[in-house]
N, C-alpha and C positions, 0 to 999 in steps of 0.2 A: 485449683481451678474453681472459679465461682459458677453460679448458675447461668449467668448471661453468657459467659465464655463457653461453657459446656454446651448449651443449647445452640449457640451460634456455630460451633464446630460440627455439631451433629447435623444441623440443617445444611451446612455447606457440603458435608460428605454425602448426605442423602441426595442432594441435588446433583452432585458430581456422578453418582451412581445411577441417576435417572430412576430413583425409586418413586413409586406412586404414593399418594396420600401423605406427602411430607408434613403438611400442616397438622394432620391428625396425629401422626407419630410424635412430632415435637410437643404438641399439646399434652399428650399422655405423659411424657417425661417431665414437662413443666408442672403438671399436677402432682407427679411423684415428688418433686422437689418441695412443693408447697406443703404437702402432707407431712413429709419427714421433718421439715423445718418447724412445723407446729408441734412435733414431738420433741423438739429441743436439739435436733442435729443442725450443725452449721452447713452452709452451702458446700464448703470444701469437703466435709465428711460425706455428704450425699453423693457428690461427684465421684469421690474415691470408691465408694461402694458400688456405684454403677459401672465403673471401669472406663475405658477409653471410648470417646464418642465415635472414633473411626471404626473400632471393633464392633460396636453396636450397629452402626450403619452397615457394616459388611455382613452382619447376620441377616438383615433384610434383603440384601442383594443375593446372597447365596441360597436363602431359603426357597426362593422360587425355582431354583434350578433342579432341585431333587425332590420333586413332588412324589408323594406316596401313591400307591394304587387307589383307584376310586372306591374299592370295596372297603378300605379302611375308613374313608370319609363317610361312606354310607352307614357303616356300623356306628360311627360316632354320632351322626345325625339321629339315628334310630334311638341310641341311648339317651340323647338329649331330649327327645320327644317325651320319654317317660319321666325324665328328671324334671322337665319343665312343668309337668302336671302337678307333681308334688310341691315344687317350688312355688308355683302359682297359688296353690291353696295356702301355703305357708305365708306368703306375702299378703294375701287377703286377710288372714288372721292378724298379722302385724298392723296393717293399716286400719283394721276395725278396732284394734286395741288403742291405737293412737287417737282415733275418733272418739272412743269412749273416754279417754283421759281428757280430751278437749271439752267434752260435754260436762264432765265432772268439774273442770276448772270454771266453766261459765256458770254452771248451776250453783257452785259454792259461792262465787263472787256475788251473784244476784241475790241469793238467800241472805248472805251477810249484809249486803247493802239494804235489803228490806228490813232486817232486824235493826240495823243502825238507824234507819229513818223512821222506824215505827210503822212501816207500811205492810199491811197484811192483805194482799189481794184475795178476794173470795174466801177469807178466813182459812186459807190453806196452811198457815204456819201456826203451830200450837202456841198458846199464850205463854208469855214469860214476863216476869218483872223486868222493868227496863234496865236495871243494873245487870241482871243476869244476861239479858239480851245483848247488851253492849259487849260483854266478855265473849259470848258465843259468836257475835258478829265479827269481832276481831279474829277469832279462831278460824271462822269459815272463810274470811277474806284471805287470811294467810294460807289456808289450804288451797284456795283458788290460785294464788300466785305460785305456790309450790307445784300444783298440778300443771300450770301453764309452762313452767320451766321443764318439768318432766315430759310434757307433750312435745316441746321443742326439741329436746334431746332425743327422745324416742323416734320422733318423725325424721330427724336428721340421720339417726342410726338406720332406720328402715330404708331411707333413700340411698344411703351409702351401701347398705347390704345389697340392695337391688342392683346398684351399679357394679359392685364387686362380682355379683353373680353373672351380670351381663358380660363383664370383662373375662370371667372364667369361661363362659360359653364361647366367646370369640377366640380365646386362646386355644381352646380344644379344637375348634374348627380350623384354626390357622395351622396348628401342629399336624392335624390329619391331612391338610392340603399341602404340607411342605413349606408353609410360610412362617416367617419369624413371629414370635409371640411378643406381646406388649407387656410392660410391667404390671403386676397385679394391683388391684385397688383394695385398700384396706377398708373394712366395714366400720371402723371407728369414726364417729362424727368429726368433721373438721370445722372448727371455729377459730377465728383469730385469737391470739393469746389474750388480748385485753378483754374481748367479749367473753371468752371462756372463764376468765377470772371473775368477771362481773356476774355471770350466770351462776357460778358456784357460790358466790357470796350471797346472792339473792336467795338461792335454794336453801342455804344454811340458815339465814335469818328468818325466812318464812317457815322453815321446819320448826325452829325454836319457838317462833311466835305462835304457831299452831298448837304445839305441845303445851306451852305455858297457858295460852288462852283457853284451851279445852279443859285442862285440869282446874284452872281457876274458875271457869264457868261452871263446871260440874260441882265444885265445892260450894260456890255461891248458890246454885240452884238447890243443892241438898240442904244447905243451912236455911234458905228461905222457906223451903217446903217442910223442914223438920223431918225429912226422911231421905235415906240414901237413894231409894227408888222414887225420885221426885216426880217422875212422869205419871206414876200411879196416884200419888197424892194430889196431883193437879188434874187427874182424869183425862189425860191426853187421848187415850185409846178407848174411851167409853162412848158408845153410840148414844 
């Protein structure tokens, strides 16, 4: 059974059982298919792991008939209140880190471009021979590209993790209320296969360019200054 047939049968059975939020339920399983296919599973393999659409729909129909006592739900909500406090602080840290990586990407690219163009606004950049500046500029631009890819991946991971936590909360509340639970959301970032391959290639190329450019730039600076600690020889930190 492929994805289209599975989702069609699931929707038809949900409609026949007069289940509410049919579109939301179907979209959750459609997302599950997309994620698993990105991992390399075929549509038929995903459908086989999920089981019969009729049985899945039946779970949503029978879940509302056997609701648990309200005390169980109240206890679940109370536990989630405390969990949300720690989860909220954790997500703030993750988003702050993503912002920091984005700033690093922009700053590296701008500094590299300034060195490449020989532009030194307000004399903020220490002086370098132009040949050394070219090597360091290439290294910094590569670091900016690498940081941009890392920011994209980390941002996507943080968003997926937030969605996974949101689905976890909803499933806990659904279970406490006697309703059926939805398939979990994986925190792994989801990119189309072609985009994922390109991003990995860009990351590897920029990492190698950064490493080679930095080492070559350091060697060129040391040779030009006649000292391994060329920044002292050129008086970078002397007031």
